[in-house]
N, C-alpha and C positions, 0 to 999 in steps of 0.2 A: 944917257944910255948909249952904248956903242951903236954905230950904224943909223942912228936917228939924228936928223937935222933939227937944231933949235930954231925958234922963231926968227931970231936975228943972229945968224952965225957970223963969227969973225973970220972964218975961213969957209970957203965954198967947196964942197965936195959932192959931186953928183947932182941930181935934179933938185932944183929949189922948189920944195912944196911943203905945205902945212901938214905935219904928221901928228895925228891924235893917238895917243896910247893909253888914255885913262878918261872914262866918262862916268858921270854920276847921274842916274835918272831914278824917278820914283816908281819903278816897276821892274819886273824881271825881263831879260832880253828874250826876243823871239827869233825864229828862223828868218823872219822878214828884215831883221835888223842887221843888214850887211853894208848899208851906206850911212854916212853922217847926215842927219836931216838938216844941219846948219850949212854944210858946204856941198852936199851931194856926192862927195868923194867916198870911195870905199873905206871901211874901217881896215886898219892894218891888222894883219894876223899878229896876235899877241896883245891886242888891246884888252884892257881890264874894265869891266863894267861893274860898278857898285850900285846896289839898290839903296836909293836915298830914303830920307825921312818921309813918313806917311805914305808908304807905297800902295799902289792900287793892286799890285800882285807881288807875291814873295814876302820876304821878311827884311826889314831895314838891316843893312850891314852885310847881306849876302854879296859874295864876290864871284864874278864869272870871267872867263878868259875866252876870247875868240880863237878857235883852233884852226878853222878853215872856212873858206867860202866856196861853195860848189853850187853851180846852176842858180846863182842869185839867192842863195840861202846861206845865212851865217850860223855856224855851229859853235855855240857857247857852252863851255864846261864849267860846272860849279866848282869853285876853288874852296870856298868857306861858307859856312852857314852864318846865320845872324848872331849865333852865340859865340862861345869861346872855343867850341870844338870844330875841327875840320869836317868835311863832308865824308859820308860813307860811300866808297867808290864801287864796291862789288860785294855780292854774296855768292856762296857756293853750297852745293849739297854734299852728302856724305861721300860721294865718289869724285868730288872736285869739279863738277860742272859749274862754271862761272856764270852769274847773271849780273848784267850791268844795269844801272838805273836809267830812268827816263831822262829826258832833257831837264826836267824839273828836279832831278836827283832822287827819284823815288823808286823803290823796288817793293812791289805789293806782295804780301804773303797771303797764301790761301790754304785752306784745308779741304780734304776730300769730302764731297757732299754726304751729309747725314753721318759723318764719322768724326771729323775734327773741325772745330770752330776756332777762328782767330779773331780776337777782340782787341782793338786798340784803345789806349788811354792817353790822349794827347797831353792832358794835364800832368801826367806823371812820366811822360816820355817812355811808355811801356807797351808791350804787346803781350796778350795772354792766350795761351793755347789750351783748349778743353775738349773733352769728348762731347759729341753731339747728343748722346742719349744717356748721360749720367756717368755714374761710377763704373770703371772697368771691372770685368770679372777677374777675380784672383783665385777663386776656388770654386768647386762644384760639389754640392752635397748630394749623395746618392742614397738609394734605398737601404743598402747594407754593404758591408765590407768583409772580404775573406782574405786570408793571408796570401800575398804580402801587401794587399791593398790597404790604403789609409783613407778614412772618411773624415772630413771632406778631401776630395781629390785636388791636389795642387799641381801647377805646371812645373816643368823642368826649369833649370836655370836659363834655358833659351826661351822660356815662356810658352812651351808646348805641352798640351795634354792630348793623349791618344784615346780615340773613341772607336770601339769595335761594335758591330752588329752581329750577333751570333744566335743560333738556335740551340736549345737544350732539350733533354728528355723531359717528359711531362712530370712536373713536381707540384702540381696544383697551384702554381703561380703563373698565370698566363703571360704577364709582361712585367719585367723588373729592370732597374738600372742599378748595377752593382760594380764594385771595384774588386779586382782580384790581383792587381799589381800596382805598384807605386806609379804615380803620374798617369794612370790609365783607368778608364771605366768602360763597361760593356752595357749595351742595350740588348737584353736577353729576352727572346720570345720562345715559349715552350712549344714543342710539337703536340699535335692533337693526340687524344687517346680514346679508345672505346670505353664505355661505361654503361652500367645497367640502368642508370637513371640520369635525368637531366641535371647536370651540375655545371655552373658557369666556370668554376675553377679548373675544369678539365678542358676548357676551350683552348685551342692552339692552332698553330700553322699546320695545314694538311694539304695533301694532293690526292687525287682521285684516280681510280682505275678507269681508263678511257673507254673500255668496253662496256662499262656499266653507268657512267655518269657523263654529263656535259657540264662545262663551266663557261659562261659567257664573259664578255669583256668587262662586266661589272662584278665578276666573281660569283654570280648566282649559279648555284649547283642544282642540276635536275637529273633525275634518274632516266637513263636510256631505256631500261627495261629488257636488256639482253638482245640476242639475235632475233630477227624478225620472225614472228609466228612460232616461237618456241615457248616452253613453260619452264619457269624457274624451279629449281630443285634445292631444297635446304641441305646444307652440308655441315651444320653445327655452328658453334659460336666463334670459332677461330679461323674458319676457311671461307673464302668468298663463294657466293652462290654460283651454281652451275646451271646449265640449261639442257633440256632434252633436244634430240634431233628434231628436225621439222617433219611433221607427219604428213600423210597424204589424205586426200578427201575420203571420208567415210571411216577412217581408222578411229578407234577410241583409245584413250589413255588408261592403261591397266597398272595396278599395283604390282611391284616386283616382290612384295613381301616385306617383312620387317627389316631385312638385311640388304635390300637391293633398291635401286632407283626405279621409279615407274618408267614405263616405255609404252609406245604406241603398239596396238595389236597388229598382227599381220593381216587378218581378215578385216574387211570393211563392213560397215553397218549402214542401214538406211538413214538418210538425213532427216526423215519425217516419220510420224507414227503410221502413216499410210491410211487406207480405208478402215472404217470401223470394223471391229472383230477380226482384223488381221493379226497374225502372229509372226514372230521372228523365227526363221528356219534356216538351217545351213543348206547350201546347195553344193557342198563339197569343197568350195573355195572361200566363199564369203557368206555373210549372214544377210538374208533378204527378208522383205516383208511380203507375206503371201496370205491370201484369204483361206480360212479354214472354217468349215461349217461346224458349229458347236451347238450343243443342246442348251437352250435357255430355260426350259421348264417342261414338265411332263405331268399329265393327268391321266389316271387309269380308272377303269370301271370293269368289274367282273361279276358275273352271275352264274349260278349253278342251277337256277330254276328252269325246269322244263316247261315249255310253253308251246301253244299252237295258234296259228292265225288263219282266218278265212278271208281276210281282206282281199279284194280283187282289184288289180291295177293292170290294165292292158299295157302291153309293151309299146303302145303308140300314145299313151296318155301320160301327161306330166304327173309324177308322184305328188301327192299332197297329204296333209295330215288326215284328210277325210278318206282317202283310198288306201292308207297304209296303217300299220299298227306299230306302236313303239316297242322296240326290243330292249334297248339299253341306252343310257345317256351318261354324259359327264360334263361338268362345268369347269371352265378354265378361263383365266384372265391373262391375255397376252401382255408381255412387257413392252412390245413395240409394234405399232400398227404395220410396220414394214416387214415384220418377221414372217417366216414360213411356218404354217401349221401342217403337220403331217399326221394323218389319221390312219390307224391300222385296226382292222376288224378280223376276228376269227371266230367261227362257230360251226359246230357239227349239226346237220339237219337232214331231214327226209322230206321229199316232195314228190307227188305223183304228177305234178304239172310244172311248167316253167315257173321259177320263183324270182323274186326281186328283193334286193337289199339297197337302201338309199341312205345317204348322209343328209341330215337337216341341221341348219344353223338356226336354232330356235325353231320357228315354224316355217322357215324358208328352205326350200329344196336346194340342195347343192349338187349332188352327184349320185347316179344310180349304178348298180352293179348287178347284172342278171345272173341267176344261179341255174344249175342244170336240173333235169328231171331224173330222180334216182330214188326209187322206193326202198333201196337197201341201205341208204345212208351215205352221206358224203360231207365234206368240210369246205366252207367258203372262206377264203382268206384274201384280203385286198388291202392295198395302200393307196392313199390319195393325199395330195398336198395342194395348198392354196395360200395366198397372202392373208394374214390375219385381218387387216383392214380395221382393227379396233384395239383399244386397250381396256375395254370394259369386260366385266365378267359375262361370259356367254355360255349357254348350255348347248351342247352338240348332241344330236341323237342318231341312232341307227334305227330306221324303220324298215319294215318288211311287208311283202304281199305276194300273192300268186297271180298269175296271169290267165289262169283257167278256171277260177272259181272254186278250186279245191282247197284242201287244208295243207298248210305248211307247218311241219313239226320241228321244233327246235329242241335239241338234246334228247329226243325221244323218237320211238318208232311210230309207225302208223297205228300200232296197237297200244300206244301210250306207254311202252316199256322203255326204260332208260337205255340210252345208247352206250355201248361199250362197257357193259358190266353193271354199273350201278349209278344211282343218282349221286352227284358229287365228284365222280371221276373225270368228268369233262366239264367245261365251262364256256361261257360266252365272254370273249375278251374284246374290250374296246379301249384303245389308247390314243391320246392326243399329245403330240410332242411339238414344242416350239423350237424352231431352228433360226439362227441368225441369217439374215438375207445375204 
């Protein structure tokens, strides 16, 4: 070989040294193989290394050449494999990016995780590429097809299928996957619709009036209930609910009639019923609760019988049933012990001395009323009121007497003639009236 000195040259040119340009060893060369172990001298660039029989690494017959020594490392390039074919020097991708092999002459092929699997078969000197999850999708079967769509949907020549997400009017199919054009399919969701009854097929995508509903981050819908402190007004089946204006304290909601919305009154009303027996009354501006005396019951007694009494009761003596005579009585049952009983008595009489009339509750003296002396005739009339104090049936009496020991004539003259014309034209009247307290 040119420029290489033989072991015993016949002519001497240049330095006399032993040049090794071919070695055979039972392993592959390493970066550490830059010196000859026999002589300790550097391998010459261009030295060929053969993997010998029964190698510890590599395949018998592989051929390597030393291309350079840098930083005490030898760079050996595979020239030939152990077979009849030469080595694979590089691989490149579809855009021409070159990948060179390792020192051992290997370029490892890999697939994207969970997508492509590369499987080697050394016995057949082959590599297999397969999908990680089985057979690739070549078409998609959808719910239905409409012109110009074809079911199943297949990709374009470029391997593409177009998918659209769309909303459609309510057609009683809440969700469907359909094709309406070639190489294309839609995921269609219907819009919600109002319905008289609960039907799942009417369900759909909806949004809500923000003045009437709240929707939280989970899509949960709640009714707001309208403006604060107002009342909802029905507006029919196609129009949203409206609300009244906010009323003021004491106003009441009044109907506007069959053709108008209800509204709050101008006048205010009491918030409570007030005291028992109160009534609502206008004060010219508002309605107020005020107490009104009302009649809860009445008992009356009347007599046209002329009578005379000689009972004697001094005006300094307490009237009793022993020193007075009964004139007229009435029985009454109060409805409330707190009620007011009003007594009213009227009678024409003649007396030649001072007379006395008294109210008794049963046999108990209540109140006395003195009469005048008048032999020509006069009328006594009085009213008296007191708390009932009971709800039991009670008999009330008018009793009379004189204070001078003479005779008291009721409805008649001292000569026993009927007063004012005839018997029956006048009468003794005794009324008991119950009033609310």
